[in-house]
C-alpha positions in Angstrom: -24.2 2.2 13.6 -24.6 4.9 11.0 -25.5 8.2 12.7 -24.9 10.2 15.8 -26.6 8.6 18.8 -27.4 12.0 20.3 -25.7 15.4 20.5 -26.8 16.3 24.1 -28.9 19.1 22.7 -32.0 19.2 24.9 -35.3 18.4 23.2 -38.8 18.3 24.8 -38.6 14.5 25.1 -35.0 14.3 26.3 -34.4 12.6 29.7 -31.8 14.4 31.8 -31.0 11.2 33.7 -30.1 9.2 30.5 -28.6 11.9 28.3 -26.5 13.9 30.7 -22.9 13.1 31.2 -21.4 13.6 34.7 -18.8 16.3 35.0 -15.4 14.8 35.4 -11.8 15.4 34.5 -11.4 16.4 30.9 -8.6 13.8 30.7 -11.0 10.9 30.5 -14.1 9.9 28.6 -15.7 13.3 29.1 -12.9 14.8 27.0 -13.0 12.2 24.2 -16.8 11.9 23.9 -17.5 15.2 22.2 -15.0 14.4 19.5 -16.5 10.9 19.0 -19.9 12.5 18.8 -18.9 14.9 16.1 -17.0 12.3 14.1 -19.8 9.8 14.4 -22.3 12.4 13.3 -20.5 13.5 10.2 -19.4 10.0 9.2 -22.9 8.7 9.5 -24.4 11.7 7.8 -22.1 11.6 4.7 -21.2 7.9 4.5 -24.6 6.5 5.4 -25.9 6.5 1.8 -23.0 4.3 0.8 -23.6 2.0 3.7 -27.2 1.7 2.8 -26.3 0.9 -0.8 -23.8 -1.7 0.3 -26.3 -3.3 2.6 -29.1 -3.3 0.0 -26.9 -4.9 -2.7 -25.4 -7.3 -0.1 -28.9 -8.4 0.8 -29.6 -9.3 -2.8 -26.3 -11.2 -3.0 -27.0 -13.1 0.2 -30.2 -14.4 -1.4 -28.6 -15.2 -4.7 -27.2 -18.5 -3.5 -30.7 -20.0 -3.0 -32.2 -18.1 -6.0 -29.8 -19.6 -8.5 -30.6 -23.1 -7.2 -34.2 -22.4 -8.3 -33.5 -20.4 -11.4 -30.9 -22.8 -12.8 -32.3 -26.1 -11.4 -32.4 -27.7 -14.9 -28.7 -27.1 -15.4 -27.6 -27.9 -11.8 -29.5 -31.1 -11.2 -29.9 -34.4 -13.0 -33.3 -35.7 -14.1 -32.8 -39.0 -12.4 -30.0 -40.4 -10.2 -28.5 -43.4 -11.8 -26.7 -46.4 -10.4 -23.2 -45.3 -11.4 -21.6 -42.3 -13.1 -19.9 -42.5 -16.5 -16.1 -41.8 -16.7 -15.3 -38.1 -16.6 -13.6 -38.3 -19.9 -16.9 -39.4 -21.5 -18.7 -36.5 -19.9 -16.1 -34.1 -21.3 -16.5 -35.5 -24.8 -20.2 -34.9 -24.6 -19.6 -31.3 -23.5 -17.2 -30.7 -26.3 -19.7 -32.1 -28.8 -22.3 -29.7 -27.5 -20.0 -26.7 -27.6 -17.6 -27.0 -30.6 -14.8 -24.5 -30.7 -14.5 -24.3 -26.9 -11.2 -25.3 -25.1 -11.8 -27.3 -22.0 -9.7 -25.9 -19.1 -11.3 -27.5 -16.0 -13.8 -30.0 -14.9 -15.9 -29.9 -11.7 -17.6 -33.2 -10.8 -20.9 -32.7 -9.0 -20.6 -32.4 -5.2 -23.5 -34.8 -4.6 -25.5 -37.5 -6.4 -28.1 -35.2 -7.8 -25.7 -32.6 -9.2 -24.5 -32.3 -12.7 -20.8 -32.2 -13.8 -19.5 -28.8 -14.9 -17.2 -28.7 -17.8 -15.5 -25.2 -18.0 -14.4 -24.0 -21.4 -12.7 -20.9 -22.8 -14.4 -19.8 -25.9 -13.8 -16.8 -28.2 -16.4 -14.0 -27.9 -17.0 -14.2 -24.2 -16.3 -11.1 -22.0 -13.1 -11.0 -20.1 -13.3 -13.0 -16.9 -16.1 -15.2 -18.1 -16.0 -18.8 -19.3 -18.6 -21.1 -20.8 -19.9 -23.8 -18.5 -21.5 -26.9 -20.0 -23.6 -28.9 -17.5 -23.5 -32.7 -18.1 -25.6 -35.4 -16.5 -22.9 -37.8 -15.0 -25.1 -40.8 -15.5 -26.2 -40.4 -19.1 -23.8 -37.8 -20.5 -26.8 -35.7 -21.5 -26.0 -32.0 -21.7 -28.4 -30.2 -19.4 -27.5 -26.7 -20.5 -24.8 -24.1 -21.1 -24.2 -20.8 -19.3 -21.6 -18.1 -19.3 -20.2 -18.1 -15.8 -17.7 -16.1 -13.7 -15.7 -18.5 -11.4 -18.3 -20.6 -9.6 -21.0 -17.9 -10.0 -23.8 -18.5 -12.4 -25.2 -15.4 -14.3 -27.5 -14.1 -11.6 -25.1 -14.4 -8.7 -22.2 -13.1 -10.9 -24.3 -10.0 -11.9 -25.3 -9.4 -8.3 -21.8 -9.8 -7.0 -20.6 -7.1 -9.5 -23.5 -4.9 -8.5 -22.6 -5.2 -4.8 -18.9 -4.5 -5.4 -19.1 -1.8 -8.1 -22.8 -1.0 -8.8 -22.0 -2.3 -12.3 -19.8 0.8 -12.9 -16.5 -1.0 -13.5 -13.3 0.0 -11.7 -14.6 3.5 -10.8 -17.6 1.9 -9.1 -15.4 -0.2 -6.8 -14.5 3.1 -5.0 -18.0 3.1 -3.5 -17.8 -0.3 -1.9 -14.2 0.4 -0.6 -15.3 3.7 0.9 -18.2 1.9 2.6 -16.0 -0.8 3.9 -13.3 1.7 5.0 -15.8 3.7 7.2 -18.1 0.9 8.4 -15.8 -0.3 11.2 -15.1 3.3 12.3 -18.8 4.2 12.5 -19.7 0.9 14.1 -17.0 1.1 16.8 -17.5 4.8 17.5 -21.3 4.2 17.9 -20.6 1.3 20.2 -18.4 3.4 22.4 -21.0 6.2 22.5 -23.8 3.8 23.3 -21.9 2.0 26.1 -20.7 5.3 27.6 -24.2 6.6 28.1 -25.8 6.8 31.6 -29.0 4.8 31.8 -31.5 3.9 34.6 -31.6 0.2 33.8 -28.9 -2.1 32.5 -31.4 -3.8 30.2 -31.6 -0.7 28.2 -28.1 -1.4 27.0 -29.1 -4.5 25.0 -32.8 -4.1 24.5 -34.8 -1.2 23.1 -36.7 0.9 25.6 -40.3 0.5 24.5 -41.6 3.0 27.0 -39.6 5.8 25.4 -41.2 8.2 22.9 -40.0 10.5 20.1 -36.2 10.7 19.5 -35.4 8.7 22.6 -37.3 5.8 21.3 -35.5 6.0 17.9 -32.2 6.3 19.7 -33.0 3.2 21.8 -33.7 1.1 18.8 -30.6 2.5 17.0 -28.3 1.8 19.8 -29.6 -1.7 20.8 -29.7 -3.0 17.3 -26.3 -1.5 16.6 -24.9 -3.2 19.7 -26.1 -6.6 18.5 -24.8 -5.9 15.0 -21.4 -4.4 15.7 -19.3 -7.6 15.6 -20.7 -8.7 12.3 -20.3 -5.2 10.8 -16.6 -5.1 11.8 -16.0 -8.5 10.3 -17.8 -7.5 7.1 -15.7 -4.3 6.9 -12.4 -6.1 7.5 -13.1 -8.9 5.0 -14.5 -6.5 2.4 -11.3 -4.5 2.6 -9.1 -7.6 1.9 -10.2 -7.6 -1.8 -10.6 -3.9 -2.2 -8.4 -2.0 -4.7 -6.3 0.2 -2.5 -6.5 -1.0 1.1 -6.6 -4.6 -0.2 -3.1 -4.1 -1.8 -1.7 -2.8 1.5 -3.3 -5.7 3.4 -1.8 -8.2 1.0 1.6 -6.7 1.3 1.4 -6.7 5.1 0.2 -10.3 5.1 3.1 -11.4 2.9 5.6 -9.7 5.1 4.2 -11.4 8.2 4.5 -14.8 6.4 0.8 -15.2 6.0 0.5 -15.4 2.2 -1.8 -18.0 0.8 0.3 -20.9 -0.5 -0.5 -22.7 -3.8 0.3 -26.2 -5.1 3.0 -26.3 -7.8 2.1 -28.2 -11.0 5.3 -27.4 -12.8 6.8 -30.4 -14.4 10.5 -31.2 -14.4 12.5 -30.6 -17.5 11.1 -32.8 -20.2 8.6 -34.4 -17.8 5.9 -36.1 -19.7 8.0 -36.3 -22.9 9.3 -39.4 -24.6 11.9 -40.0 -21.9 9.2 -40.8 -19.4 9.8 -37.6 -17.3 13.4 -38.3 -16.3 14.4 -34.7 -17.0 16.3 -35.1 -20.2 15.2 -34.2 -23.7 15.7 -36.7 -26.5 18.5 -36.0 -29.0 17.4 -34.1 -32.1 18.8 -35.6 -35.3 18.0 -32.7 -37.6 15.6 -29.8 -38.2 15.9 -26.1 -37.8 17.1 -26.3 -34.2 19.7 -29.0 -34.8 23.1 -28.3 -33.2 21.7 -25.3 -31.2 23.6 -24.7 -28.0 22.0 -22.8 -25.2 23.8 -19.6 -24.3 24.3 -18.0 -20.9 21.1 -17.2 -19.1 18.9 -19.4 -21.3 16.8 -22.1 -19.7 15.4 -25.2 -21.2 11.7 -24.9 -21.4 9.6 -27.9 -20.5 7.9 -29.6 -23.4 4.2 -30.0 -23.6 3.2 -33.5 -22.3 3.1 -36.1 -25.1 1.9 -38.8 -22.7 -1.3 -38.4 -20.7 -2.8 -40.9 -18.4 -6.2 -39.2 -18.8 -8.6 -37.4 -16.6 -10.0 -40.4 -14.8 -6.7 -41.8 -13.8 -5.5 -38.4 -12.6 -8.6 -38.1 -10.4 -8.0 -41.6 -9.1 -4.4 -40.6 -8.1 -5.7 -37.5 -6.3 -8.4 -39.5 -4.4 -5.7 -42.0 -3.4 -3.8 -39.0 -2.0 -6.8 -38.0 0.1 -8.2 -35.2 -2.1 -11.8 -36.4 -2.4 -14.4 -33.6 -1.6 -16.0 -31.3 -4.1 -13.2 -31.5 -6.7 -12.0 -28.9 -9.1 -9.8 -30.3 -11.8 -7.6 -28.1 -13.9 -6.3 -29.8 -17.1 -2.6 -29.8 -18.0 -1.1 -26.8 -19.8 2.4 -26.6 -21.3 4.9 -27.6 -18.8 2.3 -28.3 -16.1 0.4 -31.3 -14.8 -3.1 -31.8 -13.5 -4.1 -29.6 -10.6 -6.8 -31.2 -8.5 -8.2 -29.2 -5.6 -10.9 -29.5 -3.0 -13.3 -26.6 -2.8 -15.6 -27.6 0.0 -15.6 -24.3 1.9 -18.4 -25.1 4.3 -17.4 -26.0 7.8 -15.7 -28.5 8.2 -13.7 -27.2 5.2 -11.9 -29.5 2.7 -9.3 -27.4 0.8 -6.4 -29.8 0.1 -4.8 -29.9 -3.3 -2.4 -32.0 -5.3 -0.6 -31.8 -8.7 -0.4 -35.0 -10.8 2.1 -35.8 -13.5 0.1 -36.6 -16.7 2.9 -39.0 -17.8 2.7 -41.5 -15.0 0.0 -40.4 -12.6 2.4 -39.7 -9.7 1.7 -36.8 -7.3 4.4 -34.2 -7.9 3.2 -31.8 -5.2 0.6 -31.6 -2.5 -0.8 -28.9 -0.3 -2.8 -29.4 2.9 -5.1 -26.8 4.3 -3.8 -27.7 7.7 -0.4 -26.5 6.7 -1.7 -23.0 5.7 -0.2 -20.1 7.7 -2.6 -18.9 10.4 -3.2 -15.5 8.6 -4.0 -17.3 5.4 -6.5 -19.5 7.2 -8.1 -16.5 8.8 -8.3 -14.7 5.4 -9.9 -17.7 3.8 -12.5 -18.1 6.6 -13.2 -14.4 6.6 -13.8 -14.1 2.9 -16.0 -17.2 2.9 -18.0 -15.8 5.8 -18.5 -12.5 3.9 -19.7 -14.4 0.8 -22.1 -16.7 2.8 -20.2 -20.0 2.3 -18.8 -21.0 5.6 -22.0 -22.1 7.3 -24.2 -22.4 4.2 -27.8 -21.3 4.6 -27.3 -20.2 8.2 -24.4 -17.9 7.0 -26.6 -16.4 4.2 -29.5 -15.8 6.6 -27.1 -14.0 9.1 -25.7 -11.8 6.2 -29.3 -10.9 5.2 -30.1 -10.0 8.8 -27.0 -7.8 9.1 -27.9 -6.1 5.8 -31.4 -5.4 7.0 -30.0 -4.1 10.3 -27.7 -1.6 8.6 -30.6 -0.3 6.5 -32.7 0.3 9.6 -29.7 1.8 11.5 -29.3 4.3 8.6 -33.0 5.1 8.7 -33.0 5.6 12.4 -29.9 7.7 12.3 -31.4 10.1 9.7 -34.7 10.1 11.7 -32.8 11.3 14.8 -31.1 14.0 12.8 -34.5 15.2 11.6 -36.1 15.0 15.1 -33.4 17.1 16.6 -34.1 20.0 14.3 -35.2 23.3 16.0 -39.0 23.1 15.9 -39.6 26.8 16.6 -38.0 28.0 13.4 -40.3 28.4 10.4 -37.5 27.6 7.9 -36.6 24.1 7.0 -33.9 22.9 9.3 -32.2 19.8 10.6 -30.3 18.7 13.7 -27.0 20.4 14.5 -23.7 18.6 15.0 -21.6 18.6 18.2 -20.0 22.1 18.5 -16.5 22.6 17.1 -13.4 22.6 19.1 -13.7 19.1 20.7 -10.2 18.1 19.5 -8.6 21.2 21.0 -9.9 20.3 24.4 -8.3 16.9 24.4 -5.3 16.4 26.7 -2.0 16.2 24.8 -1.5 12.7 26.2 -4.7 11.6 24.4 -4.5 13.9 21.3 -1.0 12.9 20.1 -1.5 9.1 20.2 -4.9 9.5 18.6 -3.5 11.7 15.8 -0.7 9.2 15.2 -3.1 6.2 15.0 -5.4 8.1 12.7 -2.5 9.0 10.4 -1.3 5.4 10.2 -4.8 4.0 9.7 -5.5 6.7 7.1 -2.4 5.8 5.1 -3.1 2.0 5.4 -6.8 2.5 4.3 -6.4 5.3 1.7 -10.0 6.1 1.0 -10.6 6.5 4.7 -7.7 8.8 5.1 -8.5 10.9 2.0 -12.2 11.3 2.8 -11.3 12.2 6.4 -9.0 15.0 5.2 -11.8 16.2 2.9 -14.2 16.3 5.9 -11.7 18.2 8.0 -11.1 20.8 5.3 -14.8 21.3 4.7 -15.4 21.6 8.4 -12.6 24.2 8.8 -14.0 26.2 5.8 -17.5 26.1 7.3 -16.1 27.2 10.6 -14.3 30.2 9.1 -17.5 31.2 7.2 -19.5 31.0 10.4 -17.0 33.1 12.3 -17.0 35.8 9.6 -20.8 36.0 9.6 -20.8 36.2 13.3 -18.2 39.0 13.3 -20.1 40.9 10.5 -23.3 40.6 12.5 -21.6 41.9 15.6 -20.1 44.8 13.7 -23.5 45.7 12.2 -25.1 45.7 15.6 
């Protein structure tokens, strides 16, 4: 929820039964509520534009999954499903002929019978982080097209992903999305507490908008009810968005590593000399002459593994991986110097298939394997969270839910600003807007509440730096405005 739900300033359409808070001990909710109101008001007022931007660009990204299937249908699908697919090696040769000068680094067989095979190449002249993808019909080896891609994202989704994360402004632009993610959970949970803590005549008004209300109360009713239904999704989006942010993401990664939740990876490193003329037994053949003849390794030197001279080929490597149980939506990374084939599953839709194996190119033996079931719990949660955020975990249903959340955020921001406008003093002729909760709420908190709250805020502000820095800036501005207001009041009193 993006703006202050109400500031308890009476307006003509205010309902005393639903807005008034009963007088009670200042040690409880009554003491904390004014502080939450003021924080929610200012956070919503100042951060809401960033939340609106994140929601609008996120809405575009959520739709990009289906849009690219339409826009790039020629590249992604075959013209006719054949009886059997050609060997992957033949498909790769067709791709290399269509894109001379490119170095094949990985191959992605189509996940279903109608999908093309993607041959991923590194090629000079492409921007950093991009590769050339050649789409090959697995039944005829016909090249269906070529596109510059970023990971698994085709040009449209890659552009929208960057637009969502940085507004296409590079590293500087990433601050906007991290700021939005840093504050979203604070605004959402603060708004939830304020909404639940209100007195209301009917319990149904907690979860459903009050259609009998008018004016600001009607807007508040929609703001609160929609926010209540959205809050869980907003907190998840905030948390998962922070995992790959620049500053908070680094802290989250370090914490995850310390807790033993780092994401493991399969090792494709070959033994010494593996894949060389000795058949991978770990010994290099004797050198009869040449510039390195008679060379003896000194202290601290390590024998570097030779590049494989024997290669069973792509098709046999895939057969070995399938025999090891790695079968769904494969991503095959070709051998590099000192490494074997890496063959991973990338089916991230529930039920996920994310197992991986490394295969020795010399003899086709599996040299390492990694099962998703063996991931640490934190690594699994991170994987699921990121894929939920990107719209992968539940496919189309996931993407629709993300789009609905994005629309909800945009409406919440609109309703929040509308309440701010409706609370303006209507008797004044000058242009004005609604006022925030009066200052001094924190000074009225009991010490037993103030000290723990301050400690938690400091820890969270350090762990999520853009949240902490912006909060300090808000406080400084608020203090300065308070001093200016007091000086004006004092000058007015002296003149009188």
